[in-house]
MARGU-788830 format. One record per residue (C-alpha): residue number from 1; residue in three letters; y, x, z. Coordinates in pm, 1 decimal. Each point is the difference from the previous one (the first is absolute). Layout:
! MARGU-788830
+-----+------+----------+----------+----------+
| pos | code |        y |        x |        z |
+-----+------+----------+----------+----------+
| NUM |  ala |        Y |        X |        Z |
...
+-----+------+----------+----------+----------+
! end
This chain:
! MARGU-788830
+-----+------+----------+----------+----------+
| pos | code |        y |        x |        z |
+-----+------+----------+----------+----------+
|   1 |  met |  11416.4 |  -4778.1 |  -4050.4 |
|   2 |  glu |   -318.2 |   -122.1 |   -120.0 |
|   3 |  ser |   -159.0 |   -272.8 |    214.1 |
|   4 |  ala |   -288.8 |   -247.4 |    -59.4 |
|   5 |  ile |   -186.7 |   -232.0 |    221.0 |
|   6 |  tyr |   -392.3 |   -100.1 |    -37.4 |
|   7 |  thr |   -124.4 |   -303.8 |    192.8 |
|   8 |  val |   -379.2 |    -46.0 |     92.4 |
|   9 |  arg |   -185.5 |   -254.9 |    240.9 |
|  10 |  ala |   -147.5 |    210.8 |    257.7 |
|  11 |  his |   -414.8 |    -43.2 |     40.1 |
|  12 |  asn |   -181.6 |    116.5 |    282.1 |
|  13 |  ser |   -326.6 |     93.2 |   -175.8 |
|  14 |  ser |   -145.5 |    204.3 |    332.0 |
|  15 |  thr |    -76.7 |   -314.9 |    220.2 |
|  16 |  ala |   -354.2 |    122.1 |     27.2 |
|  17 |  ser |     71.2 |    350.4 |     43.0 |
|  18 |  glu |   -156.1 |    216.3 |    267.6 |
|  19 |  asn |    404.1 |     22.8 |     90.6 |
|  20 |  arg |     40.3 |   -281.7 |    207.4 |
|  21 |  met |    376.4 |     57.2 |     -9.0 |
|  22 |  his |    -47.3 |   -225.3 |   -341.6 |
|  23 |  ser |   -147.4 |   -298.7 |    184.2 |
|  24 |  asp |    233.2 |   -237.6 |    194.2 |
|  25 |  asp |   -155.2 |    -38.7 |    319.5 |
|  26 |  val |    -15.6 |    396.0 |     52.8 |
|  27 |  ala |    362.4 |     33.8 |   -137.4 |
|  28 |  arg |    106.4 |   -235.5 |    222.1 |
|  29 |  arg |   -134.6 |    181.2 |    329.7 |
|  30 |  tyr |    225.2 |    298.9 |   -115.8 |
|  31 |  gly |    327.6 |   -217.6 |    -22.7 |
|  32 |  phe |    -18.7 |    -94.4 |   -376.8 |
|  33 |  gln |     46.6 |   -304.4 |   -145.7 |
|  34 |  gly |   -322.8 |     -0.7 |   -193.7 |
|  35 |  gly |   -227.0 |    242.5 |   -211.9 |
|  36 |  leu |    195.0 |    273.0 |   -139.8 |
|  37 |  val |     26.9 |     51.5 |   -384.8 |
|  38 |  pro |   -151.2 |    392.9 |     -3.2 |
|  39 |  gly |    291.5 |    242.0 |    -77.5 |
|  40 |  val |   -190.0 |    109.4 |   -311.5 |
|  41 |  thr |     44.4 |   -316.6 |   -129.3 |
|  42 |  val |    370.0 |    -10.0 |     48.5 |
|  43 |  phe |     13.5 |    366.1 |   -126.9 |
|  44 |  gly |   -173.8 |   -156.9 |   -318.6 |
|  45 |  tyr |    277.8 |   -255.7 |    -62.3 |
|  46 |  met |    259.8 |    267.4 |     44.3 |
|  47 |  thr |   -193.1 |    261.8 |   -256.3 |
|  48 |  arg |     57.6 |   -323.9 |   -280.0 |
|  49 |  pro |    379.0 |     73.3 |    -65.0 |
|  50 |  val |    -61.9 |    403.1 |     20.4 |
|  51 |  val |   -285.6 |     -4.5 |   -253.1 |
|  52 |  ala |    181.2 |   -234.4 |   -249.3 |
|  53 |  his |    263.1 |    235.8 |      7.0 |
|  54 |  tyr |   -151.2 |    353.0 |    -33.0 |
|  55 |  gly |   -338.2 |   -124.1 |   -139.1 |
|  56 |  val |   -343.7 |    222.6 |     26.2 |
|  57 |  glu |    217.2 |    311.9 |     56.3 |
|  58 |  trp |     85.0 |   -110.0 |    350.8 |
|  59 |  leu |   -386.8 |    -72.5 |     55.1 |
|  60 |  ala |    -40.5 |    393.0 |   -119.0 |
|  61 |  arg |    240.4 |    189.1 |    179.4 |
|  62 |  gly |    235.8 |   -250.5 |    189.2 |
|  63 |  trp |     44.4 |    -48.1 |    374.3 |
|  64 |  ala |     96.9 |   -275.9 |    252.7 |
|  65 |  glu |     65.2 |    -43.7 |    371.5 |
|  66 |  val |    -28.7 |   -337.7 |    172.2 |
|  67 |  ser |     55.7 |    -80.5 |    337.2 |
|  68 |  phe |    -74.2 |   -353.3 |    162.9 |
|  69 |  ala |    235.1 |   -164.6 |    233.5 |
|  70 |  lys |   -122.8 |   -383.1 |     66.5 |
|  71 |  pro |   -324.1 |   -162.4 |   -194.0 |
|  72 |  ala |    -31.7 |   -195.7 |   -250.3 |
|  73 |  tyr |   -235.9 |   -359.7 |     54.8 |
|  74 |  glu |   -231.6 |   -225.1 |   -239.8 |
|  75 |  gly |    226.2 |   -167.6 |   -245.8 |
|  76 |  glu |    361.5 |    148.9 |     82.6 |
|  77 |  glu |    213.1 |     53.2 |   -330.2 |
|  78 |  leu |    110.2 |    372.5 |      3.8 |
|  79 |  ala |    273.7 |    166.9 |   -160.8 |
|  80 |  val |    -34.1 |    354.7 |   -121.7 |
|  81 |  ser |    337.2 |    120.0 |    -82.5 |
|  82 |  leu |     66.0 |    326.6 |   -224.5 |
|  83 |  ser |    278.2 |    222.9 |    -33.0 |
|  84 |  ala |     90.4 |    341.9 |   -113.1 |
|  85 |  gly |    336.5 |    215.5 |    -89.6 |
|  86 |  gly |     23.7 |    200.9 |   -320.2 |
|  87 |  asp |   -283.2 |    -40.1 |   -219.7 |
|  88 |  gly |   -202.4 |    -67.8 |    300.5 |
|  89 |  arg |   -271.3 |    330.2 |    -92.9 |
|  90 |  gly |    150.2 |    248.1 |    183.8 |
|  91 |  ala |    103.7 |   -142.8 |    332.3 |
|  92 |  gly |   -285.4 |   -254.9 |    -46.4 |
|  93 |  his |      0.7 |   -379.9 |    123.5 |
|  94 |  ser |     57.3 |   -184.3 |    314.8 |
|  95 |  leu |   -182.8 |   -337.2 |     50.1 |
|  96 |  thr |      9.3 |   -253.0 |    252.7 |
|  97 |  cys |   -248.1 |   -258.1 |     95.0 |
|  98 |  thr |    144.1 |   -321.8 |    131.0 |
|  99 |  asn |   -161.1 |   -346.2 |    116.0 |
| 100 |  gly |    134.0 |   -324.4 |    -80.7 |
| 101 |  ala |    235.2 |     10.1 |    353.7 |
| 102 |  gly |    156.3 |    319.8 |   -138.7 |
| 103 |  val |   -176.2 |    195.6 |    248.6 |
| 104 |  glu |    -81.0 |    357.3 |   -138.4 |
| 105 |  leu |   -378.2 |     58.9 |     29.1 |
| 106 |  ala |    -14.8 |    330.7 |   -168.9 |
| 107 |  arg |    210.5 |    316.2 |   -122.7 |
| 108 |  met |   -120.7 |    243.0 |   -293.9 |
| 109 |  gln |    143.1 |    288.1 |   -196.5 |
| 110 |  ala |   -218.1 |     64.8 |   -327.8 |
| 111 |  gly |     95.4 |    259.9 |   -295.7 |
| 112 |  met |   -130.2 |    306.3 |   -198.3 |
| 113 |  pro |    -21.2 |    364.9 |    124.9 |
| 114 |  ala |    283.5 |    224.6 |   -139.9 |
| 115 |  ala |   -282.1 |    259.7 |    -67.4 |
| 116 |  gly |   -372.7 |     20.1 |     50.9 |
| 117 |  val |   -139.6 |    -54.5 |    341.9 |
| 118 |  thr |   -293.4 |    258.2 |    139.3 |
| 119 |  pro |   -254.8 |   -192.1 |    205.9 |
| 120 |  asp |     -6.5 |     48.3 |    392.2 |
| 121 |  pro |   -286.8 |    294.7 |     58.0 |
| 122 |  arg |   -147.6 |   -246.8 |    249.9 |
| 123 |  ala |   -121.5 |   -207.8 |   -298.2 |
| 124 |  ser |   -278.6 |    300.7 |    -42.0 |
| 125 |  ile |   -107.5 |    -55.6 |    377.3 |
| 126 |  ala |   -364.2 |    -83.7 |     10.9 |
| 127 |  pro |    -69.5 |   -338.4 |    176.0 |
| 128 |  ala |   -205.0 |    -93.3 |    242.6 |
| 129 |  pro |   -343.2 |   -106.7 |    -13.5 |
| 130 |  pro |    -99.6 |   -364.9 |    -47.0 |
| 131 |  leu |     -6.5 |   -181.7 |    317.4 |
| 132 |  ala |   -359.1 |   -220.3 |    134.0 |
| 133 |  glu |    263.9 |   -194.8 |    221.9 |
| 134 |  arg |    370.2 |    -65.4 |    -11.8 |
| 135 |  pro |    146.1 |     17.2 |    361.8 |
| 136 |  glu |    333.2 |   -224.9 |    110.6 |
| 137 |  ala |    289.8 |    193.4 |    -55.6 |
| 138 |  thr |    143.4 |    164.1 |    309.3 |
| 139 |  pro |    276.6 |    280.0 |     68.0 |
| 140 |  asp |   -305.2 |    217.0 |    125.2 |
| 141 |  leu |   -201.8 |    -36.8 |   -351.4 |
| 142 |  met |    356.5 |    -20.5 |   -214.3 |
| 143 |  val |     16.2 |    408.5 |    -37.9 |
| 144 |  val |    285.6 |    161.8 |   -184.7 |
| 145 |  gly |   -149.3 |    228.2 |   -240.7 |
| 146 |  ala |   -372.3 |   -119.0 |     -9.4 |
| 147 |  pro |    -90.9 |   -135.4 |   -356.4 |
| 148 |  phe |   -145.3 |   -328.3 |    -34.4 |
| 149 |  pro |   -352.2 |    -84.4 |   -237.1 |
| 150 |  ala |     95.7 |    -50.4 |   -336.7 |
| 151 |  leu |    -18.6 |   -310.3 |   -148.7 |
| 152 |  asp |   -128.1 |    -50.5 |   -369.6 |
| 153 |  trp |    218.2 |   -246.5 |   -222.5 |
| 154 |  arg |   -144.3 |   -129.2 |   -343.8 |
| 155 |  pro |    241.5 |   -265.8 |    -82.3 |
| 156 |  thr |   -100.6 |   -220.6 |   -285.1 |
| 157 |  ala |    232.7 |   -162.0 |   -267.1 |
| 158 |  asn |   -111.2 |   -328.2 |    186.5 |
| 159 |  asp |     97.8 |    134.7 |    336.7 |
| 160 |  asn |    335.6 |     84.3 |   -115.5 |
| 161 |  leu |     52.0 |   -360.6 |   -190.7 |
| 162 |  val |    -99.2 |   -161.7 |    363.5 |
| 163 |  trp |    283.5 |    231.6 |    164.3 |
| 164 |  cys |    248.8 |    -84.8 |   -278.0 |
| 165 |  glu |    -57.9 |   -411.9 |     51.0 |
| 166 |  asp |     16.7 |     37.6 |    330.7 |
| 167 |  val |    350.3 |    173.6 |    -10.9 |
| 168 |  cys |    129.3 |   -244.4 |   -299.8 |
| 169 |  asp |     42.4 |    355.4 |   -206.5 |
| 170 |  asp |    -31.6 |    -62.8 |   -390.2 |
| 171 |  leu |    113.2 |    306.6 |   -143.1 |
| 172 |  pro |   -226.9 |     75.9 |   -291.1 |
| 173 |  leu |    -66.3 |    361.4 |    101.4 |
| 174 |  tyr |   -236.4 |   -139.0 |    252.7 |
| 175 |  arg |   -205.8 |   -196.2 |   -219.6 |
| 176 |  glu |    -18.0 |    189.7 |   -351.6 |
| 177 |  gly |   -312.0 |    189.7 |   -100.8 |
| 178 |  asp |   -334.1 |     76.0 |    170.9 |
| 179 |  ala |    164.8 |    220.1 |    243.6 |
| 180 |  pro |    346.1 |   -139.4 |     82.6 |
| 181 |  tyr |    234.7 |    149.9 |    237.6 |
| 182 |  leu |    -33.6 |    -47.7 |    381.7 |
| 183 |  his |    267.8 |   -204.1 |    140.3 |
| 184 |  pro |    185.8 |    242.6 |    288.6 |
| 185 |  gly |    -60.0 |   -270.3 |    272.7 |
| 186 |  phe |   -398.0 |      0.8 |    -65.6 |
| 187 |  val |     45.3 |    391.2 |     27.1 |
| 188 |  leu |    207.1 |     -3.9 |    317.7 |
| 189 |  arg |   -275.4 |   -231.8 |    142.3 |
| 190 |  gln |   -240.8 |    280.2 |    -10.4 |
| 191 |  ala |    237.7 |    150.3 |    286.8 |
| 192 |  asn |   -145.9 |   -278.8 |    209.4 |
| 193 |  phe |   -339.5 |     35.2 |    -86.5 |
| 194 |  val |    -33.9 |    344.8 |     71.9 |
| 195 |  leu |    134.7 |    -73.9 |    351.3 |
| 196 |  arg |   -222.0 |   -303.1 |     28.4 |
| 197 |  asn |   -278.2 |    221.7 |   -124.5 |
| 198 |  arg |     75.0 |    249.1 |    278.7 |
| 199 |  phe |     37.4 |   -246.4 |    318.0 |
| 200 |  leu |    -82.6 |   -386.9 |    100.4 |
| 201 |  leu |    360.0 |   -146.0 |     -5.3 |
| 202 |  pro |    -26.9 |   -352.2 |    151.1 |
| 203 |  ala |    366.1 |    -29.0 |    -63.3 |
| 204 |  trp |    262.3 |    207.9 |   -179.7 |
| 205 |  ile |    332.0 |     -1.5 |   -162.0 |
| 206 |  his |    109.5 |    223.0 |   -297.6 |
| 207 |  thr |    365.9 |    125.5 |     68.3 |
| 208 |  ala |     92.9 |    233.1 |   -265.9 |
| 209 |  ser |   -120.9 |    185.6 |   -315.2 |
| 210 |  arg |     95.7 |    280.2 |   -256.5 |
| 211 |  ile |   -167.7 |     49.4 |   -294.2 |
| 212 |  thr |     18.0 |    297.6 |   -250.5 |
| 213 |  his |   -175.7 |    -39.3 |   -337.6 |
| 214 |  his |   -154.5 |    326.7 |   -204.5 |
| 215 |  glu |   -174.2 |   -238.5 |   -240.8 |
| 216 |  ala |    -64.8 |   -355.6 |    -94.5 |
| 217 |  leu |   -315.1 |   -146.8 |    135.5 |
| 218 |  arg |   -249.4 |   -211.5 |   -211.5 |
| 219 |  ala |   -241.2 |   -258.7 |     31.7 |
| 220 |  gly |   -359.4 |    121.8 |    -59.3 |
| 221 |  asn |     60.0 |    352.7 |    184.0 |
| 222 |  ala |   -147.0 |    158.1 |    304.6 |
| 223 |  tyr |    233.6 |    128.2 |    271.0 |
| 224 |  glu |    -37.4 |    108.6 |    334.0 |
| 225 |  val |    270.2 |    -68.4 |    273.4 |
| 226 |  arg |     53.5 |    264.9 |    289.0 |
| 227 |  ala |    192.3 |    -56.2 |    302.3 |
| 228 |  ile |    153.1 |    241.3 |    281.0 |
| 229 |  pro |    224.1 |   -148.7 |    311.7 |
| 230 |  glu |    283.0 |    226.8 |    -13.2 |
| 231 |  glu |    205.4 |   -189.2 |    324.9 |
| 232 |  lys |    -73.2 |   -235.9 |    232.5 |
| 233 |  trp |    243.1 |   -166.0 |    243.1 |
| 234 |  gln |     66.6 |   -275.6 |    249.4 |
| 235 |  arg |    281.1 |   -250.0 |     -7.0 |
| 236 |  lys |     72.7 |   -339.0 |    203.6 |
| 237 |  gly |   -391.0 |     -9.9 |    110.1 |
| 238 |  his |   -107.1 |     45.5 |   -397.1 |
| 239 |  glu |   -213.7 |    293.0 |    -95.8 |
| 240 |  phe |    107.6 |    135.5 |   -342.1 |
| 241 |  val |   -128.9 |    235.0 |   -260.3 |
| 242 |  arg |     84.3 |    166.3 |   -301.6 |
| 243 |  leu |   -259.9 |    115.4 |   -204.2 |
| 244 |  tyr |    -17.1 |    280.6 |   -342.3 |
| 245 |  val |   -183.2 |   -210.3 |   -260.7 |
| 246 |  ala |   -111.7 |    182.8 |   -328.5 |
| 247 |  ile |   -163.0 |   -225.0 |   -277.3 |
| 248 |  arg |   -203.5 |    288.6 |   -228.9 |
| 249 |  ala |    -67.2 |    -30.3 |   -330.7 |
| 250 |  gly |   -318.0 |    253.3 |     13.9 |
| 251 |  ala |    141.7 |    360.7 |     62.5 |
| 252 |  gln |    346.8 |   -186.8 |    -71.8 |
| 253 |  val |    263.5 |   -146.0 |    254.6 |
| 254 |  ala |    112.7 |   -345.8 |   -153.0 |
| 255 |  val |    177.5 |   -144.5 |    244.8 |
| 256 |  glu |    119.6 |     95.9 |    332.9 |
| 257 |  ile |    135.3 |   -265.5 |    307.2 |
| 258 |  leu |    136.5 |     48.0 |    336.8 |
| 259 |  his |   -102.3 |   -328.3 |    186.9 |
| 260 |  thr |    132.1 |   -117.2 |    291.6 |
| 261 |  ala |   -171.9 |   -273.8 |    219.0 |
| 262 |  ile |     -6.9 |   -152.5 |    334.3 |
| 263 |  tyr |   -358.6 |     44.9 |     65.7 |
| 264 |  arg |    -14.8 |   -156.5 |    395.8 |
| 265 |  pro |    289.9 |   -240.1 |      3.0 |
| 266 |  arg |    133.9 |   -132.1 |    333.9 |
| 267 |  gln |   -103.7 |   -370.3 |     64.0 |
| 268 |  ala |    269.4 |   -269.2 |     43.6 |
| 269 |  glu |     88.5 |    -58.7 |    364.6 |
| 270 |  gly |   -204.0 |   -307.1 |    139.7 |
| 271 |  ser |   -239.5 |     30.6 |   -258.6 |
| 272 |  ser |   -385.1 |     54.4 |     47.2 |
| 273 |  gly |   -221.5 |    171.0 |   -240.2 |
+-----+------+----------+----------+----------+
! end
């Protein structure tokens, strides 16, 4: 049994985000102790030992599935624990992220596929035209099967470096050369942005994602991010959606993501807003 622990100090770099769940005042109205560290940031922390183990091969064709149980807050010391059976490649790795009190915040599986994965046909569905104005998300407007407008993404090496600094990831492959590899947390973040590109979302919560790489993304290239709601539901007063997201490099599908979020959270009892 292989095991390793990676520690990092949580940082909320999204306090000024349109998603006010990252601000202290709004998050407290929903029953949290303060602004939430973004889920994509926590995912970014959890990829550090995975990429250290597999290297660029994981960025090119690896997969990960993460779910978030509790939020991380600014300044908390987080411990990412990685374990695997056998050589860690066939069955993949299991990871958990816990805070200083020993509370499990997130759980992830990650590994390499046994064979090549064919992209979902939905990646080729044409996106909707751009919107003149974004409406606030409601269950009626969140239509299952209806494509979102595409998001154009042209990440620079400096954009990638800023992300790596925010998540305290010092692996050289994100910094080397004129077109370094993009950090997987920065890649997953685009699933948030394509949702925000379609709707106004005053306060929302990322709850889970599955990411599948088909090629390694690099700074300086042009990408198109497409999204289609595949399921929506209500639970305990929260409105959930799961998006199918495809990041395309021209005609090629580079990354696929299943991205789940509470896009209309229930406010805590006794709150006003």
